[in-house]
Steps between C-alpha positions, in 0.01 A plus 500: 500500500255720690514863386748725677315784667649826372259740668360635171265387224538529123168505316530431125160453332415507129222677314298307244571762232756784476344808664548857392724734697206666676334168589833355613560790736147471642538123551834549672355762734210270588726207591732728699205638696375148577837396641540821699161445667636207703659605832790253463623682187751781548555614141397404147696569182349392169628496142338415170672488164863458404782692660767663285728198518556193286497271805133567585289401197166548675197574280212731589302192605715435809483690828779485759413620849739478796318491834704573811355345815525615859809341654362501855245217503354626828343786301317258270139408559456248779301177491364336818668168574453234766830387649618222729233254383229764511559599863618854427356758263768694314558668167751492218576709191346382176720295270601582144248245371225666701607841370474386138206257518303625801407329826206421726441631850376265775143625452500382138541843340743493209751781456592542131859495385688684229396254228135549590540872434698453177198407291547733203347418160767430240777450758629148564742405773480426871735580785650192664709451810806423288474814284813660645710746295835319514353152460282607208792663320719194550221271377451717193873489426513123548178394326355812338178461700396672819246230592554138609361368171540647154374383160679590178308470175746503211433535128523724195191727513431735791125511435480120514707498819264755655201279418673191639586684823134588549401138437754373754367736766141395423591131526675542836221714643234261369629196689338502848788324676772717350295817539465429872880473529576808288522849642557691180578458129623803309645528152707746304294593194692438180282753314308814587772764493439825309768641271540803274717444193649799316595381152686768298437518125845506341374649173334787689819552699699524178259755349542729802873443537473327840705207625383214718737611779347848509147362529597258776679775692194727492265221608738389776533854635130583482371178655788362705685821583862612481729577792618860475705543815566364848390668822738449793357543849751393761575131444189455284489542123185540293472503123298778336312366196293671231203344320144575394246551781269207571196663338686508165618138504230295674336376177615414145276771358679766702859403441429452130516882485867509604675737261821415318723756326572416136817568304331803337429653842129421510313295761278198439302287748608147580182357346613609150821298497407202724213260560384484864330168583350371825516123540476220754801299609655309788569702816819296542656224290646201680714246321686192614709265288415716196125444557233745609339428835207603717514453878242416765565553871332247731487534880382175663414458865794412727566128506596239244602718205646208304175303531307808390717537190468132411121518527479825302737368233290187451186715467661737246639211295155341487285806420722751318517457123842634403559594136800358321820677600372617841600360840438542873792528743451494879737714704514712815642454846345153516800393292714572805280261700552230237876559500507493882310170501749357252791609719334361812437172318878472486599670827272305735591149376865604488479615862345170605764309305780692671346427841473129417860482377633676811298271727620189317862610520466566872274214613604234245154348538205515264260414782611786723500740205143400416404556864636856502341563162165398650556757774551765232165416341337550840656848517370585153153396618516758780619764254207429269255520790637836610491647148143372453391634841634849418341499155825546306542386142793280406771738381876516462529647850310202646723255317811677625366465854431129443853443368648676804276287724619177336863589565437589865285195569746264331774635726302460825374152403854392419621621840214312670600178325864565590409527870304175483785322321738614773263382775463156338874468440573598860253240628653235274853571629381488861312174443159657559348407164406139567121533483230695321441702817865607496456620142190699593687655790797596281275660236314678777823642645613621158166674436486660845839659448363678190187648661663816631717574190207434267260719697761777520551481123128508426414774750786732402429453129127565540564802723740633238244449222199646684599864432488417129147364538379825657712736291343781301626714216712437192590133454285379792282276282804321363654456844177355641489239227861410571440459873159325496612159364801496731288563810241238406764245404699549821191432712421169329868402479524533879225240542658278238855523632429459872221241483469322167863494389631320817216247475573431134873479572430250779304277260788508253763414763281227646528306174878506539493333844595131511209255553631408844458862616136505394439164668671615819287807497192284465608282795569815701153634430338170593698481822406855587136417435520189717662694781228759482235229515655342812518838669135558425400163646 
């Protein structure tokens, strides 16, 4: 489905290595300033690191920035546009794609977009048209990935997984065809985090009469803080915490001097009863099915995501040498495309089968059913032309429009055949179906009676769908893809139903005439030709 326009963007890039607090704040301020420099942006709110909640396990390598856009599109930058086949010079607001990727003015000058400005060393991740807050959160809940394509490397050693992730990114970026179709590839580093371990010496604790709980309480209070009281200001409540100032706890050397009171009443520094060690480690540990994993986020160009994944998977399988016990799993929102295709592979044939069964039960003729089914294929042809002309990709919304078109066209074609059957039956009862010319006249009368109802149906349906084609705002892209195949199919079905269907129906009914009727019609034509020749002489 095309992305639902929510009016905001959610930018979630990754850094190649975990930054320090100071560098993280500076990077966040830089990205916020870049977003705020665009006139279409109203406000920018960025976050880096993990919030104090178990439901947001975000490492220091991930930035989350919510960008609120101007709701009134008339205040966006305007782009010159030729309208009415180039006869009138007008203007329009820039689109979301032009805001993110830039655009060109008629003179050839290119105006950069947000992604052109977000070129920051060590920061990976681009802003796409579908990067909406609600959609991204739902995709992350459903698949775990915020990009259309995700790669999971699973194994037992985080350092090996980190190396494999780098190799996968190099392979994808090294292929010219895939690199041309890839906007961005970012990974979550499995290593690179910095940790400080405080390892108490139990023998030293026993000599000084200290317990493990006392040591942990002092360290927790000095570094993490302890809530002493609660400040109440109106309806707001704020906790008042006590801990060491930053200048006494910003390095292991400084907080190694934390004093602990012994059982004898003396004071000893933390360094005498504990070992303080700095070490490297993972910034965040991911596991799935009891196996460690490292993730890569891939953002391909809009289009055939399934074909992109199949091509990338074949390349990775051919060039990546996986150690024993390690595997590659492809995931992301592209899985929803695969599932939708599987459902449509059942829904579309089932719809056609239901239409065929209903037609057979009503017409009791395989020949007439095949004729109406041919009319449906002509409608689908018009739908495909319209979708191709508008540059839309085949999506679930397009298929829903095609299914609705098939039902409507089957109904109108069936009514057309019903009118022609009635006209032929009426002529047969009145004795006016003796020759081929009588059959043509009866089919003609039946088709003429359907011109006005058919045109009213087509015109009212198209007029009702046109507002969807020119709609703007949330859900407009989906509505346009629903309406486009119906409009195109109705146009071609009108030609088929009013011109081709009566002619084909006449050829079918002509075979059912007795041989004497065809012979009489031939004699009638020869007599008419002879009479015309005598008149001419």
